[in-house]
VEXLO-677240 format. One record per atom (N, C-alpha, C, O, CB): z, x, y; atom name; chain; residue in three letters. Coordinates in steps of 0.2 Angstrom, whole numbers, plus 5000, padded with zeros to 4 digits. Atoms other than C-alpha are relative to their C-alpha. Last residue first. Glycine has a CB too. Example, Ala and Ser with C-alpha at 12.3 -4.5 7.8 and 13.67 -1.06 7.14 Angstrom:
BEGIN
[site [4999; 4996; 4994]; N; A; Ser]
[site [5036; 5068; 4995]; CA; A; Ser]
[site [5003; 4996; 5005]; C; A; Ser]
[site [5004; 4999; 5011]; O; A; Ser]
[site [4993; 5002; 5002]; CB; A; Ser]
[site [5000; 5004; 4994]; N; A; Ala]
[site [5039; 5062; 4978]; CA; A; Ala]
[site [5000; 5004; 5006]; C; A; Ala]
[site [5003; 5009; 5005]; O; A; Ala]
[site [5006; 4995; 5000]; CB; A; Ala]
// end
This chain:
BEGIN
[site [4995; 5005; 5002]; N; A; Unk]
[site [5128; 4870; 4984]; CA; A; Unk]
[site [5006; 5001; 5003]; C; A; Unk]
[site [5011; 4998; 5001]; O; A; Unk]
[site [5000; 4999; 4992]; CB; A; Unk]
[site [4994; 4997; 5001]; N; A; Unk]
[site [5114; 4879; 4993]; CA; A; Unk]
[site [5005; 4995; 4998]; C; A; Unk]
[site [5006; 4990; 5002]; O; A; Unk]
[site [5002; 5005; 5006]; CB; A; Unk]
[site [4994; 5001; 4995]; N; A; Unk]
[site [5098; 4870; 4991]; CA; A; Unk]
[site [5006; 5004; 4998]; C; A; Unk]
[site [5007; 5004; 4992]; O; A; Unk]
[site [5001; 4992; 5000]; CB; A; Unk]
[site [4996; 5006; 5003]; N; A; Unk]
[site [5084; 4878; 4980]; CA; A; Unk]
[site [5006; 4999; 5005]; C; A; Unk]
[site [5008; 5004; 5009]; O; A; Unk]
[site [5003; 5002; 4993]; CB; A; Unk]
[site [4994; 5001; 4995]; N; A; Unk]
[site [5070; 4890; 4986]; CA; A; Unk]
[site [5003; 4993; 4997]; C; A; Unk]
[site [5000; 4988; 4996]; O; A; Unk]
[site [4997; 4999; 5007]; CB; A; Unk]
[site [5000; 5006; 4996]; N; A; Unk]
[site [5060; 4895; 4971]; CA; A; Unk]
[site [5006; 5000; 5005]; C; A; Unk]
[site [5011; 5002; 5003]; O; A; Unk]
[site [5000; 4994; 4994]; CB; A; Unk]
[site [4995; 5001; 4994]; N; A; Unk]
[site [5055; 4911; 4963]; CA; A; Unk]
[site [4999; 4994; 5003]; C; A; Unk]
[site [4994; 4992; 5005]; O; A; Unk]
[site [4999; 5006; 5005]; CB; A; Unk]
[site [5002; 5002; 4993]; N; A; Unk]
[site [5045; 4909; 4947]; CA; A; Unk]
[site [5005; 5000; 5005]; C; A; Unk]
[site [5010; 4996; 5003]; O; A; Unk]
[site [4996; 4993; 4999]; CB; A; Unk]
[site [5002; 4993; 4997]; N; A; Unk]
[site [5048; 4918; 4930]; CA; A; Unk]
[site [4997; 4998; 5007]; C; A; Unk]
[site [4993; 5002; 5009]; O; A; Unk]
[site [4994; 5003; 4995]; CB; A; Unk]
[site [5005; 4997; 5005]; N; A; Unk]
[site [5059; 4904; 4922]; CA; A; Unk]
[site [4998; 5007; 5003]; C; A; Unk]
[site [5002; 5011; 5004]; O; A; Unk]
[site [4994; 4996; 4998]; CB; A; Unk]
[site [5000; 5005; 5005]; N; A; Unk]
[site [5067; 4898; 4938]; CA; A; Unk]
[site [4994; 5001; 4995]; C; A; Unk]
[site [4989; 5001; 4997]; O; A; Unk]
[site [4999; 4992; 5003]; CB; A; Unk]
[site [5005; 5000; 5005]; N; A; Unk]
[site [5072; 4912; 4948]; CA; A; Unk]
[site [5000; 4995; 4995]; C; A; Unk]
[site [5006; 4994; 4992]; O; A; Unk]
[site [5000; 5007; 4997]; CB; A; Unk]
[site [4997; 4999; 5007]; N; A; Unk]
[site [5083; 4908; 4963]; CA; A; Unk]
[site [4994; 5000; 4995]; C; A; Unk]
[site [4989; 4996; 4996]; O; A; Unk]
[site [5005; 4994; 4998]; CB; A; Unk]
[site [5005; 4999; 5005]; N; A; Unk]
[site [5080; 4909; 4982]; CA; A; Unk]
[site [5003; 5001; 4993]; C; A; Unk]
[site [5008; 5004; 4992]; O; A; Unk]
[site [4995; 5006; 5001]; CB; A; Unk]
[site [5000; 4993; 5003]; N; A; Unk]
[site [5092; 4901; 4993]; CA; A; Unk]
[site [4995; 5001; 4995]; C; A; Unk]
[site [4993; 4996; 4992]; O; A; Unk]
[site [5007; 5002; 4998]; CB; A; Unk]
[site [5002; 4999; 5007]; N; A; Unk]
[site [5093; 4885; 5004]; CA; A; Unk]
[site [5000; 5008; 4998]; C; A; Unk]
[site [5001; 5012; 5003]; O; A; Unk]
[site [4993; 4997; 4999]; CB; A; Unk]
[site [4997; 5005; 5004]; N; A; Unk]
[site [5102; 4879; 5019]; CA; A; Unk]
[site [4998; 5000; 4993]; C; A; Unk]
[site [5000; 4997; 4988]; O; A; Unk]
[site [4999; 4993; 5002]; CB; A; Unk]
[site [4992; 5000; 5000]; N; A; Unk]
[site [5091; 4888; 5031]; CA; A; Unk]
[site [5002; 4994; 4996]; C; A; Unk]
[site [4999; 4989; 4995]; O; A; Unk]
[site [5002; 4998; 5008]; CB; A; Unk]
[site [4997; 5003; 4994]; N; A; Unk]
[site [5073; 4889; 5025]; CA; A; Unk]
[site [5007; 5000; 5000]; C; A; Unk]
[site [5011; 5001; 4995]; O; A; Unk]
[site [4997; 4993; 5001]; CB; A; Unk]
[site [4998; 5007; 5000]; N; A; Unk]
[site [5069; 4902; 5011]; CA; A; Unk]
[site [5002; 4997; 5006]; C; A; Unk]
[site [5005; 5001; 5010]; O; A; Unk]
[site [5005; 4999; 4994]; CB; A; Unk]
[site [4996; 5002; 4995]; N; A; Unk]
[site [5059; 4918; 5013]; CA; A; Unk]
[site [5002; 4993; 5000]; C; A; Unk]
[site [4997; 4989; 5001]; O; A; Unk]
[site [4998; 5002; 5007]; CB; A; Unk]
[site [5000; 5007; 4998]; N; A; Unk]
[site [5051; 4924; 4997]; CA; A; Unk]
[site [5005; 4999; 5005]; C; A; Unk]
[site [5011; 5001; 5004]; O; A; Unk]
[site [5001; 4996; 4994]; CB; A; Unk]
[site [5006; 5002; 4995]; N; A; Unk]
[site [5045; 4942; 4994]; CA; A; Unk]
[site [5000; 4993; 5003]; C; A; Unk]
[site [4996; 4991; 5006]; O; A; Unk]
[site [4994; 5001; 4997]; CB; A; Unk]
[site [5000; 4995; 4994]; N; A; Unk]
[site [5062; 4948; 4987]; CA; A; Unk]
[site [4994; 4998; 5005]; C; A; Unk]
[site [4995; 5000; 5011]; O; A; Unk]
[site [4998; 5007; 4997]; CB; A; Unk]
[site [4998; 5003; 4994]; N; A; Unk]
[site [5064; 4932; 4976]; CA; A; Unk]
[site [5000; 5005; 5006]; C; A; Unk]
[site [5000; 5003; 5012]; O; A; Unk]
[site [5008; 4999; 5000]; CB; A; Unk]
[site [4993; 5000; 4999]; N; A; Unk]
[site [5053; 4939; 4963]; CA; A; Unk]
[site [5002; 4997; 5007]; C; A; Unk]
[site [4998; 4995; 5011]; O; A; Unk]
[site [5002; 5008; 5000]; CB; A; Unk]
[site [4998; 5004; 4995]; N; A; Unk]
[site [5035; 4937; 4956]; CA; A; Unk]
[site [5008; 5001; 5000]; C; A; Unk]
[site [5011; 5002; 4995]; O; A; Unk]
[site [4999; 4993; 4999]; CB; A; Unk]
[site [4997; 5006; 5002]; N; A; Unk]
[site [5030; 4952; 4945]; CA; A; Unk]
[site [5003; 4996; 5005]; C; A; Unk]
[site [5006; 4999; 5010]; O; A; Unk]
[site [5006; 5002; 4994]; CB; A; Unk]
[site [4993; 5000; 5000]; N; A; Unk]
[site [5018; 4963; 4953]; CA; A; Unk]
[site [5003; 4994; 4997]; C; A; Unk]
[site [5000; 4988; 4998]; O; A; Unk]
[site [5002; 5001; 5008]; CB; A; Unk]
[site [4997; 5005; 4995]; N; A; Unk]
[site [5001; 4963; 4946]; CA; A; Unk]
[site [5007; 5001; 5000]; C; A; Unk]
[site [5011; 5002; 4995]; O; A; Unk]
[site [4998; 4993; 4998]; CB; A; Unk]
[site [4998; 5007; 5003]; N; A; Unk]
[site [4996; 4979; 4938]; CA; A; Unk]
[site [5003; 4995; 5005]; C; A; Unk]
[site [5006; 4998; 5010]; O; A; Unk]
[site [5005; 5002; 4994]; CB; A; Unk]
[site [4997; 5005; 4995]; N; A; Unk]
[site [4987; 4995; 4945]; CA; A; Unk]
[site [5001; 4993; 4996]; C; A; Unk]
[site [4996; 4991; 4992]; O; A; Unk]
[site [4995; 4998; 5006]; CB; A; Unk]
[site [5004; 5006; 5000]; N; A; Unk]
[site [4985; 5008; 4931]; CA; A; Unk]
[site [5004; 4995; 5006]; C; A; Unk]
[site [5010; 4995; 5006]; O; A; Unk]
[site [5000; 4996; 4993]; CB; A; Unk]
[site [4997; 5004; 4995]; N; A; Unk]
[site [4991; 5026; 4929]; CA; A; Unk]
[site [4995; 4994; 5001]; C; A; Unk]
[site [4989; 4995; 5001]; O; A; Unk]
[site [5000; 5004; 5007]; CB; A; Unk]
[site [5005; 5002; 4995]; N; A; Unk]
[site [4986; 5033; 4912]; CA; A; Unk]
[site [5003; 4996; 5005]; C; A; Unk]
[site [5006; 4991; 5004]; O; A; Unk]
[site [4994; 4997; 4997]; CB; A; Unk]
[site [5000; 4995; 4995]; N; A; Unk]
[site [4997; 5043; 4901]; CA; A; Unk]
[site [4995; 4999; 5005]; C; A; Unk]
[site [4993; 5003; 5008]; O; A; Unk]
[site [4998; 5007; 4996]; CB; A; Unk]
[site [5000; 4994; 5004]; N; A; Unk]
[site [5004; 5029; 4890]; CA; A; Unk]
[site [4999; 5005; 5005]; C; A; Unk]
[site [5004; 5007; 5009]; O; A; Unk]
[site [4993; 4999; 4995]; CB; A; Unk]
[site [5001; 5003; 5007]; N; A; Unk]
[site [5002; 5015; 4903]; CA; A; Unk]
[site [4998; 5005; 4996]; C; A; Unk]
[site [4992; 5008; 4996]; O; A; Unk]
[site [4995; 4994; 5000]; CB; A; Unk]
[site [5003; 4995; 5005]; N; A; Unk]
[site [5010; 5022; 4919]; CA; A; Unk]
[site [4999; 4996; 4993]; C; A; Unk]
[site [5004; 4993; 4991]; O; A; Unk]
[site [5004; 5006; 4999]; CB; A; Unk]
[site [4995; 4999; 5005]; N; A; Unk]
[site [5013; 5008; 4932]; CA; A; Unk]
[site [4996; 5005; 4995]; C; A; Unk]
[site [4990; 5004; 4994]; O; A; Unk]
[site [5002; 4993; 4996]; CB; A; Unk]
[site [5003; 4996; 5005]; N; A; Unk]
[site [5005; 5006; 4949]; CA; A; Unk]
[site [5006; 5001; 4995]; C; A; Unk]
[site [5012; 5001; 4996]; O; A; Unk]
[site [4999; 5007; 5003]; CB; A; Unk]
[site [4996; 4993; 5000]; N; A; Unk]
[site [5009; 4991; 4959]; CA; A; Unk]
[site [4997; 5004; 4994]; C; A; Unk]
[site [4994; 5002; 4990]; O; A; Unk]
[site [5008; 4998; 4999]; CB; A; Unk]
[site [4999; 4996; 5006]; N; A; Unk]
[site [5000; 4975; 4963]; CA; A; Unk]
[site [5003; 5006; 5001]; C; A; Unk]
[site [5005; 5008; 5007]; O; A; Unk]
[site [4993; 5001; 4997]; CB; A; Unk]
[site [4998; 5004; 5005]; N; A; Unk]
[site [5001; 4961; 4976]; CA; A; Unk]
[site [5000; 5003; 4993]; C; A; Unk]
[site [5001; 5000; 4988]; O; A; Unk]
[site [4995; 4994; 5000]; CB; A; Unk]
[site [4994; 5004; 4999]; N; A; Unk]
[site [4991; 4971; 4989]; CA; A; Unk]
[site [5001; 4995; 4994]; C; A; Unk]
[site [4997; 4993; 4991]; O; A; Unk]
[site [4999; 4996; 5006]; CB; A; Unk]
[site [5001; 5005; 4995]; N; A; Unk]
[site [4978; 4983; 4981]; CA; A; Unk]
[site [5007; 4996; 5001]; C; A; Unk]
[site [5011; 4996; 4997]; O; A; Unk]
[site [4995; 4995; 4998]; CB; A; Unk]
[site [5002; 5006; 5003]; N; A; Unk]
[site [4984; 4999; 4972]; CA; A; Unk]
[site [4999; 4994; 5006]; C; A; Unk]
[site [5002; 4995; 5011]; O; A; Unk]
[site [5006; 4998; 4995]; CB; A; Unk]
[site [4998; 5006; 4996]; N; A; Unk]
[site [4983; 5016; 4979]; CA; A; Unk]
[site [4998; 4994; 4997]; C; A; Unk]
[site [4992; 4992; 4996]; O; A; Unk]
[site [4997; 5001; 5007]; CB; A; Unk]
[site [5004; 5006; 5000]; N; A; Unk]
[site [4983; 5030; 4966]; CA; A; Unk]
[site [5003; 4995; 5005]; C; A; Unk]
[site [5009; 4993; 5005]; O; A; Unk]
[site [5001; 4997; 4992]; CB; A; Unk]
[site [5007; 5000; 4996]; N; A; Unk]
[site [4987; 5048; 4969]; CA; A; Unk]
[site [4996; 4993; 5000]; C; A; Unk]
[site [4991; 4993; 5001]; O; A; Unk]
[site [4996; 5005; 4997]; CB; A; Unk]
[site [5000; 4997; 4994]; N; A; Unk]
[site [5006; 5047; 4965]; CA; A; Unk]
[site [4993; 5000; 5004]; C; A; Unk]
[site [4993; 4999; 5010]; O; A; Unk]
[site [5002; 5007; 5000]; CB; A; Unk]
[site [5001; 5005; 4995]; N; A; Unk]
[site [5004; 5035; 4951]; CA; A; Unk]
[site [5000; 5003; 5007]; C; A; Unk]
[site [4998; 4999; 5011]; O; A; Unk]
[site [5006; 4995; 4999]; CB; A; Unk]
[site [4994; 5003; 4999]; N; A; Unk]
[site [5001; 5050; 4939]; CA; A; Unk]
[site [4999; 4994; 5005]; C; A; Unk]
[site [4993; 4994; 5008]; O; A; Unk]
[site [5005; 5005; 5003]; CB; A; Unk]
[site [5001; 5006; 4996]; N; A; Unk]
[site [4988; 5059; 4930]; CA; A; Unk]
[site [5007; 4997; 5001]; C; A; Unk]
[site [5011; 4997; 4997]; O; A; Unk]
[site [4995; 4995; 4997]; CB; A; Unk]
[site [4998; 5006; 5004]; N; A; Unk]
[site [4993; 5076; 4924]; CA; A; Unk]
[site [4999; 4994; 5004]; C; A; Unk]
[site [5001; 4994; 5010]; O; A; Unk]
[site [5007; 5001; 4997]; CB; A; Unk]
[site [4994; 5003; 4998]; N; A; Unk]
[site [4984; 5090; 4934]; CA; A; Unk]
[site [5001; 4994; 4995]; C; A; Unk]
[site [4996; 4991; 4993]; O; A; Unk]
[site [5000; 4997; 5008]; CB; A; Unk]
[site [5001; 5007; 4998]; N; A; Unk]
[site [4971; 5100; 4925]; CA; A; Unk]
[site [5007; 4997; 5002]; C; A; Unk]
[site [5012; 4998; 4998]; O; A; Unk]
[site [4996; 4996; 4995]; CB; A; Unk]
[site [5000; 5004; 5006]; N; A; Unk]
[site [4975; 5119; 4923]; CA; A; Unk]
[site [5000; 4993; 5003]; C; A; Unk]
[site [5002; 4991; 5009]; O; A; Unk]
[site [5007; 5000; 4996]; CB; A; Unk]
[site [5001; 5007; 4997]; N; A; Unk]
[site [4971; 5133; 4935]; CA; A; Unk]
[site [5000; 4996; 4994]; C; A; Unk]
[site [4996; 4997; 4989]; O; A; Unk]
[site [4993; 4999; 5004]; CB; A; Unk]
[site [5005; 5004; 5003]; N; A; Unk]
[site [4979; 5149; 4928]; CA; A; Unk]
[site [4999; 4993; 5003]; C; A; Unk]
[site [5004; 4990; 5005]; O; A; Unk]
[site [5000; 5000; 4992]; CB; A; Unk]
[site [5001; 5006; 4998]; N; A; Unk]
[site [4990; 5163; 4935]; CA; A; Unk]
[site [4994; 4996; 4998]; C; A; Unk]
[site [4989; 5000; 4997]; O; A; Unk]
[site [5000; 5000; 5008]; CB; A; Unk]
[site [5007; 5001; 4997]; N; A; Unk]
[site [4993; 5177; 4923]; CA; A; Unk]
[site [5000; 4993; 5003]; C; A; Unk]
[site [5002; 4988; 5000]; O; A; Unk]
[site [4995; 5001; 4995]; CB; A; Unk]
[site [5000; 4997; 4993]; N; A; Unk]
[site [5010; 5184; 4919]; CA; A; Unk]
[site [4994; 4999; 5003]; C; A; Unk]
[site [4992; 5003; 5008]; O; A; Unk]
[site [5002; 5008; 4999]; CB; A; Unk]
[site [4997; 4993; 5001]; N; A; Unk]
[site [5014; 5173; 4903]; CA; A; Unk]
[site [5000; 5003; 5007]; C; A; Unk]
[site [5004; 5001; 5012]; O; A; Unk]
[site [4995; 5004; 4995]; CB; A; Unk]
[site [5000; 4999; 5007]; N; A; Unk]
[site [5004; 5158; 4909]; CA; A; Unk]
[site [5001; 5007; 4998]; C; A; Unk]
[site [4997; 5011; 4999]; O; A; Unk]
[site [4994; 4997; 4996]; CB; A; Unk]
[site [4999; 4994; 5003]; N; A; Unk]
[site [5009; 5154; 4927]; CA; A; Unk]
[site [5000; 5000; 4992]; C; A; Unk]
[site [5004; 4996; 4989]; O; A; Unk]
[site [5006; 5004; 5003]; CB; A; Unk]
[site [4994; 4999; 5004]; N; A; Unk]
[site [5003; 5137; 4932]; CA; A; Unk]
[site [4999; 5007; 4998]; C; A; Unk]
[site [4994; 5010; 4996]; O; A; Unk]
[site [5000; 4995; 4995]; CB; A; Unk]
[site [4999; 4993; 5003]; N; A; Unk]
[site [4990; 5133; 4946]; CA; A; Unk]
[site [5007; 5000; 4996]; C; A; Unk]
[site [5012; 4997; 4998]; O; A; Unk]
[site [5001; 5005; 5006]; CB; A; Unk]
[site [4994; 4997; 4997]; N; A; Unk]
[site [4985; 5115; 4949]; CA; A; Unk]
[site [5001; 5007; 4997]; C; A; Unk]
[site [4999; 5008; 4991]; O; A; Unk]
[site [5006; 4996; 5000]; CB; A; Unk]
[site [4996; 4995; 5004]; N; A; Unk]
[site [4970; 5105; 4945]; CA; A; Unk]
[site [5005; 5003; 5004]; C; A; Unk]
[site [5005; 5003; 5010]; O; A; Unk]
[site [4995; 5005; 4997]; CB; A; Unk]
[site [4999; 5003; 5007]; N; A; Unk]
[site [4961; 5089; 4951]; CA; A; Unk]
[site [5004; 5005; 4996]; C; A; Unk]
[site [5005; 5003; 4990]; O; A; Unk]
[site [4994; 4998; 4997]; CB; A; Unk]
[site [4997; 5006; 5000]; N; A; Unk]
[site [4953; 5098; 4966]; CA; A; Unk]
[site [5001; 4997; 4993]; C; A; Unk]
[site [4997; 4998; 4989]; O; A; Unk]
[site [4996; 4995; 5004]; CB; A; Unk]
[site [5004; 5006; 4998]; N; A; Unk]
[site [4949; 5116; 4962]; CA; A; Unk]
[site [5003; 4993; 5000]; C; A; Unk]
[site [5009; 4993; 4997]; O; A; Unk]
[site [4993; 4999; 4996]; CB; A; Unk]
[site [5003; 5005; 5005]; N; A; Unk]
[site [4962; 5129; 4961]; CA; A; Unk]
[site [4996; 4995; 5003]; C; A; Unk]
[site [4997; 4993; 5008]; O; A; Unk]
[site [5006; 4998; 4996]; CB; A; Unk]
[site [5001; 5007; 4997]; N; A; Unk]
[site [4965; 5143; 4974]; CA; A; Unk]
[site [4996; 4996; 4994]; C; A; Unk]
[site [4991; 4998; 4992]; O; A; Unk]
[site [4995; 5001; 5006]; CB; A; Unk]
[site [5005; 5004; 5004]; N; A; Unk]
[site [4973; 5158; 4966]; CA; A; Unk]
[site [4999; 4994; 5004]; C; A; Unk]
[site [5004; 4990; 5005]; O; A; Unk]
[site [5002; 4999; 4993]; CB; A; Unk]
[site [5006; 4997; 5000]; N; A; Unk]
[site [4983; 5172; 4975]; CA; A; Unk]
[site [4994; 4996; 4997]; C; A; Unk]
[site [4989; 4999; 4998]; O; A; Unk]
[site [5001; 5007; 4996]; CB; A; Unk]
[site [5002; 5000; 4992]; N; A; Unk]
[site [4998; 5161; 4979]; CA; A; Unk]
[site [4994; 5004; 5000]; C; A; Unk]
[site [4990; 5003; 5006]; O; A; Unk]
[site [5006; 5004; 5003]; CB; A; Unk]
[site [5004; 5006; 4998]; N; A; Unk]
[site [4998; 5157; 4960]; CA; A; Unk]
[site [4999; 5000; 5007]; C; A; Unk]
[site [4994; 4996; 5009]; O; A; Unk]
[site [5004; 4993; 4998]; CB; A; Unk]
[site [4996; 5006; 5000]; N; A; Unk]
[site [5004; 5175; 4957]; CA; A; Unk]
[site [4995; 4994; 5001]; C; A; Unk]
[site [4989; 4994; 5003]; O; A; Unk]
[site [5006; 5000; 5004]; CB; A; Unk]
[site [5003; 5006; 4997]; N; A; Unk]
[site [4994; 5191; 4953]; CA; A; Unk]
[site [5005; 4994; 4999]; C; A; Unk]
[site [5009; 4994; 4994]; O; A; Unk]
[site [4993; 4998; 4998]; CB; A; Unk]
[site [4997; 5005; 5004]; N; A; Unk]
[site [5003; 5208; 4950]; CA; A; Unk]
[site [4998; 4993; 5004]; C; A; Unk]
[site [5000; 4992; 5009]; O; A; Unk]
[site [5008; 5000; 4999]; CB; A; Unk]
[site [4996; 5005; 4996]; N; A; Unk]
[site [4991; 5221; 4957]; CA; A; Unk]
[site [5003; 4994; 4995]; C; A; Unk]
[site [5000; 4993; 4990]; O; A; Unk]
[site [4996; 4996; 5005]; CB; A; Unk]
[site [5002; 5007; 5000]; N; A; Unk]
[site [4986; 5235; 4946]; CA; A; Unk]
[site [5005; 4995; 5004]; C; A; Unk]
[site [5011; 4996; 5004]; O; A; Unk]
[site [5000; 4998; 4992]; CB; A; Unk]
[site [4997; 5004; 5005]; N; A; Unk]
[site [4991; 5252; 4952]; CA; A; Unk]
[site [4997; 4993; 5000]; C; A; Unk]
[site [4995; 4990; 5005]; O; A; Unk]
[site [5008; 5000; 5001]; CB; A; Unk]
[site [5003; 5007; 5001]; N; A; Unk]
[site [4981; 5265; 4962]; CA; A; Unk]
[site [5004; 4997; 4994]; C; A; Unk]
[site [5004; 4999; 4989]; O; A; Unk]
[site [4992; 5000; 4999]; CB; A; Unk]
[site [5003; 5002; 5006]; N; A; Unk]
[site [4992; 5280; 4966]; CA; A; Unk]
[site [4997; 4993; 5000]; C; A; Unk]
[site [5000; 4988; 5004]; O; A; Unk]
[site [5005; 5001; 4994]; CB; A; Unk]
[site [5003; 5007; 5000]; N; A; Unk]
[site [4997; 5289; 4982]; CA; A; Unk]
[site [4997; 4999; 4993]; C; A; Unk]
[site [4993; 5003; 4991]; O; A; Unk]
[site [4996; 4998; 5006]; CB; A; Unk]
[site [5007; 5001; 5002]; N; A; Unk]
[site [5008; 5304; 4979]; CA; A; Unk]
[site [4998; 4993; 5000]; C; A; Unk]
[site [5001; 4989; 4997]; O; A; Unk]
[site [4999; 5003; 4993]; CB; A; Unk]
[site [5004; 4998; 4994]; N; A; Unk]
[site [5024; 5308; 4988]; CA; A; Unk]
[site [4993; 4999; 4999]; C; A; Unk]
[site [4989; 5001; 5003]; O; A; Unk]
[site [5002; 5007; 5002]; CB; A; Unk]
[site [4996; 4994; 4996]; N; A; Unk]
[site [5036; 5299; 4976]; CA; A; Unk]
[site [4996; 5001; 5006]; C; A; Unk]
[site [4996; 4997; 5011]; O; A; Unk]
[site [5000; 5006; 4995]; CB; A; Unk]
[site [4996; 4998; 5006]; N; A; Unk]
[site [5023; 5287; 4967]; CA; A; Unk]
[site [5003; 5007; 5003]; C; A; Unk]
[site [5000; 5012; 5002]; O; A; Unk]
[site [4996; 5001; 4994]; CB; A; Unk]
[site [4998; 4993; 5000]; N; A; Unk]
[site [5016; 5278; 4983]; CA; A; Unk]
[site [5005; 5001; 4994]; C; A; Unk]
[site [5009; 4997; 4992]; O; A; Unk]
[site [5004; 5002; 5006]; CB; A; Unk]
[site [4993; 5000; 5000]; N; A; Unk]
[site [5007; 5262; 4979]; CA; A; Unk]
[site [5002; 5008; 5000]; C; A; Unk]
[site [4999; 5012; 4997]; O; A; Unk]
[site [5003; 4996; 4994]; CB; A; Unk]
[site [4997; 4993; 5000]; N; A; Unk]
[site [4989; 5258; 4982]; CA; A; Unk]
[site [5007; 5000; 5001]; C; A; Unk]
[site [5010; 4996; 5005]; O; A; Unk]
[site [4997; 5004; 5006]; CB; A; Unk]
[site [4997; 4999; 4994]; N; A; Unk]
[site [4982; 5241; 4976]; CA; A; Unk]
[site [5003; 5007; 5000]; C; A; Unk]
[site [5004; 5010; 4995]; O; A; Unk]
[site [5006; 4995; 5002]; CB; A; Unk]
// end
């Protein structure tokens, strides 16, 4: 690029940033020393849509859809009862 050195125009090297670089899908820009580079994105749950009844969990460095553990959160009990976990199963039990 051209830059004025006092009253004299001079060609100087441009300082590149990640704004000057378009990375392909699956990668992101990271500055290495003073140079922008495209590097692979680390896998995460952010880009994974799991089917109903499951949730994303990182297993080592890989995102996986795993079944949701049953809980009282998804159970609506009739009046006069409340949800309580019995072993690993949510159940409606009478309020004492």
